C-alpha positions in Angstrom: -4.0 32.9 9.0 -2.6 31.8 5.7 -5.4 29.8 3.9 -3.6 29.8 0.4 -2.7 26.2 0.6 -5.9 24.8 1.8 -7.8 27.0 -0.6 -5.8 26.1 -3.7 -6.1 22.2 -2.9 -9.5 20.8 -4.0 -11.0 17.5 -3.0 -9.1 14.7 -4.6 -11.2 11.5 -4.0 -9.5 8.3 -4.4 -10.8 5.8 -6.8 -10.2 2.2 -7.5 -8.2 0.2 -10.4 -9.8 -3.2 -10.7 -7.4 -5.7 -11.9 -8.4 -8.9 -13.9 -11.9 -7.6 -14.3 -14.3 -8.2 -17.3 -11.6 -10.4 -19.1 -9.5 -7.3 -20.0 -5.8 -6.9 -19.8 -6.3 -3.3 -18.5 -7.7 -2.3 -15.2 -11.3 -1.1 -14.9 -11.6 2.1 -13.0 -14.4 2.7 -10.5 -15.6 5.6 -8.4 -17.0 4.1 -5.0 -18.3 7.4 -4.0 -20.3 7.8 -7.3 -20.8 4.1 -7.7 -20.0 4.1 -11.3 -17.2 3.1 -13.7 -15.1 6.0 -14.9 -13.3 6.3 -18.2 -9.6 6.8 -17.7 -6.9 6.2 -20.3 -3.4 5.5 -19.2 -0.3 3.2 -19.3 -1.4 0.7 -16.7 -2.1 -2.9 -17.4 -3.0 -5.9 -15.1 0.6 -7.0 -15.0 2.9 -4.0 -15.0 1.8 -1.8 -12.2 2.1 -1.7 -8.3 0.4 0.9 -5.9 2.1 2.5 -3.0 0.5 4.1 0.2 2.1 7.4 -0.8 -0.3 7.4 -4.0 2.5 6.9 -6.7 2.0 3.9 -8.8 5.3 1.8 -9.8 5.2 1.2 -13.6 7.2 -1.2 -15.5 6.8 -0.8 -19.3 8.4 -3.7 -21.0 7.7 -2.4 -24.5 9.8 0.8 -24.0 12.1 -0.6 -21.4 11.1 1.9 -18.9 10.2 1.8 -15.2 8.9 4.9 -13.3 6.5 6.1 -10.7 3.4 7.9 -11.9 0.8 10.1 -10.3 -2.6 8.5 -11.0 -4.3 11.7 -10.5 -2.3 13.6 -13.2 -4.6 12.5 -16.0 -3.9 15.3 -18.6 -0.3 15.9 -18.0 1.3 12.8 -16.4 3.7 13.5 -13.7 6.4 10.9 -13.6 9.5 10.0 -11.6 12.0 8.0 -13.7 13.6 5.0 -12.2 16.2 2.6 -13.7 14.4 -0.2 -15.8 13.3 -3.2 -13.8 14.7 -5.9 -16.1 13.1 -8.9 -14.3 10.3 -10.4 -16.4 7.2 -12.0 -15.1 7.0 -10.4 -11.8 3.8 -11.2 -10.0 0.9 -8.5 -9.9 0.6 -9.3 -6.3 4.1 -8.1 -5.5 4.0 -5.4 -2.7 5.5 -2.1 -3.5 6.6 0.2 -0.7 8.4 3.7 -0.6 10.5 4.6 2.3 9.1 8.1 2.3 7.3 10.7 0.1 9.8 11.6 -2.7 11.4 15.0 -2.1 12.5 16.8 -5.4 15.2 18.5 -3.2 16.6 15.1 -1.9 15.2 12.4 -4.4 18.0 9.7 -3.5 16.7 9.6 0.1 13.6 7.7 -1.2 13.9 3.9 -1.5 11.6 2.0 -3.8 11.0 -1.5 -2.5 9.3 -4.3 -4.5 8.6 -7.4 -2.4 7.7 -10.8 -3.9 4.9 -12.5 -2.2 5.7 -16.1 -3.0 9.5 -16.1 -2.4 12.0 -14.5 0.0 13.1 -12.1 -2.7 13.1 -8.1 -2.7 14.0 -5.7 -5.4 15.0 -2.2 -4.5 16.6 1.0 -5.7 16.9 4.6 -4.7 15.5 7.4 -7.0 18.4 8.4 -9.1 20.1 4.9 -9.0 21.1 3.3 -12.3 19.9 -0.1 -11.5 17.8 -2.3 -9.2 19.2 -4.6 -6.8 17.9 -8.1 -6.1 18.2 -9.4 -2.7 17.4 -12.9 -1.4 16.8 -12.9 2.4 16.2 -15.5 5.0 14.3 -14.8 8.2 13.6 -18.3 9.1 11.2 -21.2 8.2 7.6 -22.0 8.9 6.7 -25.6 9.8 3.8 -27.1 7.7 2.7 -30.1 9.9 -0.5 -30.6 8.0 1.7 -31.7 5.0 3.6 -34.2 7.1 6.7 -34.4 9.2 9.6 -32.4 7.9 7.6 -30.0 5.6 8.3 -26.4 5.9 8.6 -23.2 3.8 10.6 -20.0 4.0 8.9 -16.9 5.7 8.3 -14.1 3.4 7.9 -10.5 4.8 4.3 -9.4 4.9 2.6 -7.1 5.7 4.9 -4.2 5.2 4.7 -0.5 5.9 7.3 2.4 5.9 7.8 4.6 8.9 10.5 7.2 9.2 12.7 5.8 6.4 12.5 2.2 7.7 10.3 -0.8 6.7 8.1 -2.7 9.3 6.7 -6.1 8.9 5.2 -8.8 11.1 7.9 -11.7 11.4 5.4 -13.7 13.3 2.3 -13.3 15.3 4.5 -11.9 18.2 7.4 -10.1 16.4 7.4 -6.6 14.7 10.6 -6.6 12.5 12.3 -4.0 10.8 14.1 -3.7 7.3 16.5 -0.7 6.7 19.2 -0.1 4.1 22.6 1.1 5.4 23.1 0.8 2.3 22.6 -3.0 2.1 19.4 -4.5 3.5 19.5 -5.1 7.3 16.8 -7.0 9.0 15.9 -6.3 12.7 13.2 -7.5 15.2 10.9 -6.0 17.5 8.1 -7.2 19.7 4.1 -7.3 16.8 -2.4 -4.4 8.4 -0.1 -1.7 9.4 -0.3 2.1 8.2 1.9 5.0 8.8 -0.2 8.2 9.5 1.3 11.6 10.3 4.5 10.3 11.7 2.8 7.6 13.8 2.6 3.9 13.3 -0.7 2.1 13.3 -1.9 -1.5 13.3 -5.5 -2.4 12.2 -6.8 -5.7 13.6 -9.7 -7.4 11.9 -11.4 -9.7 14.5 -14.5 -12.0 14.1 -17.1 -9.3 15.5 -15.1 -6.0 15.3 -12.3 -4.0 14.1 -9.5 -2.4 16.5 -6.8 0.0 15.6 -3.6 0.4 17.8 -0.8 2.9 17.8 2.7 2.0 18.4 4.2 3.5 21.6 8.0 3.2 20.9 8.9 4.3 24.5 7.2 1.4 25.9 7.5 -1.0 22.8 3.8 -1.8 22.9 0.5 -1.3 20.9 -2.1 1.0 22.4 -5.6 0.7 21.2 -7.1 4.0 20.0 -10.5 5.3 19.0 -9.3 8.4 17.0 -6.7 8.7 14.2 -6.7 12.6 14.0 -9.3 13.0 11.3 -7.5 10.8 9.0 -9.1 7.9 7.1 -7.3 4.5 6.6 -7.8 2.9 3.2 -7.1 -0.8 3.1 -7.2 -3.5 0.5 -6.2 -7.2 0.2 -2.6 -8.2 0.0 -1.7 -6.1 2.9 -2.2 -2.6 1.6 -2.8 0.2 4.0 -2.5 3.9 3.5 -3.7 7.3 5.3 -5.2 10.4 4.0 -6.8 13.4 5.2 -10.5 12.7 5.4 -11.5 16.3 4.6 -9.2 16.5 1.6 -10.5 13.2 0.2 -14.2 14.0 0.9 -14.5 10.9 3.1 -15.7 10.2 6.7 -13.0 11.1 9.3 -11.7 8.7 11.8 -12.7 5.6 9.7 -11.2 2.6 8.2 -12.3 1.8 4.6 -11.7 -1.8 3.4 -12.5 -2.9 -0.1 -13.4 -6.5 -1.0 -13.4 -6.5 -4.9 -14.3 -10.2 -5.2 -17.8 -9.7 -3.7 -18.0 -5.9 -4.7 -18.4 -4.8 -1.1 -16.9 -1.8 0.9 -16.7 -1.9 4.7 -16.5 1.5 6.5 -15.7 1.2 10.2 -15.9 4.2 12.4 -13.7 4.4 15.3 -15.6 7.1 17.2 -18.9 4.9 17.5 -17.3 1.5 16.9 -20.0 1.1 14.1 -19.7 -0.8 10.8 -21.4 0.1 7.5 -21.5 -2.1 4.6 -21.8 -0.8 1.0 -22.8 -3.1 -1.7 -21.1 -1.8 -4.9 -23.3 -3.7 -7.4 -22.2 -1.5 -10.3 -18.7 -2.5 -9.8 -17.2 -5.3 -11.8 -16.0 -8.2 -9.6 -12.2 -8.5 -9.4 -9.6 -10.4 -7.4 -7.6 -7.4 -6.7 -8.2 -3.6 -6.2 -5.7 -0.8 -6.0 -6.4 2.5 -4.4 -5.5 5.3 -6.6 -4.6 7.9 -3.9 -3.6 11.7 -4.1 0.2 11.8 -4.0 0.4 14.5 -1.4 0.7 13.4 2.3 
């Protein structure tokens, strides 16, 4: 049995980058396992970076007119993947960033970088190796707002979004699961309804009043099936529809659990699927923030 791969890879615990905390323009970094702040110097500011479930962080450096993906765990020798510079100014810090797959050095142009504006039906995208980003304004319908009066409506924006086998999936409504693929232009499709890709399977995490449920998509039946096991993985969730999966063993976390961070009240919820139990961790040492990014290892 070849153990060289597992023995050479040490525990690489996720940590948090707390944006808009303590009145600083730079994130505050916090280890929720050690319950203490950690000192990390880097190029991230509150307004120039977006996390991806694959662990890579999209960085737009206006001062040097460069845009790239960076591995947040490569502290001493930063590992970067260059991208065309994203010229658009004043992009919201709450934009959603997704990669269509893990970047493969042998086939880099297969990976699509997608940046989704959260307050307008606009996406920005490029492939690794492209010379520029493409701006695309989409129309997937409108949402009536009867509370504001007759005739009031707003355009629907895609959210939440996850990548699965090269396509992007999102909830078009409470009853529809929709797809976005690039062939090469954006093409929207629709299928019947917090999504996470894990080991080539598509999961949906539902937060109910008194419990949390996890469902796996059965594509042959076109339906979600509730599960109580996620193969020893851990799901790491945060506000603004972020969901990622990692090996619990490699991260030093509890297997078959959902971790949800609430940075505004400094609280971490850990839900165990096996026992359907919930643990609440008050992170009093953490600085309150309105957004927390998971800093994840960049390997699957």
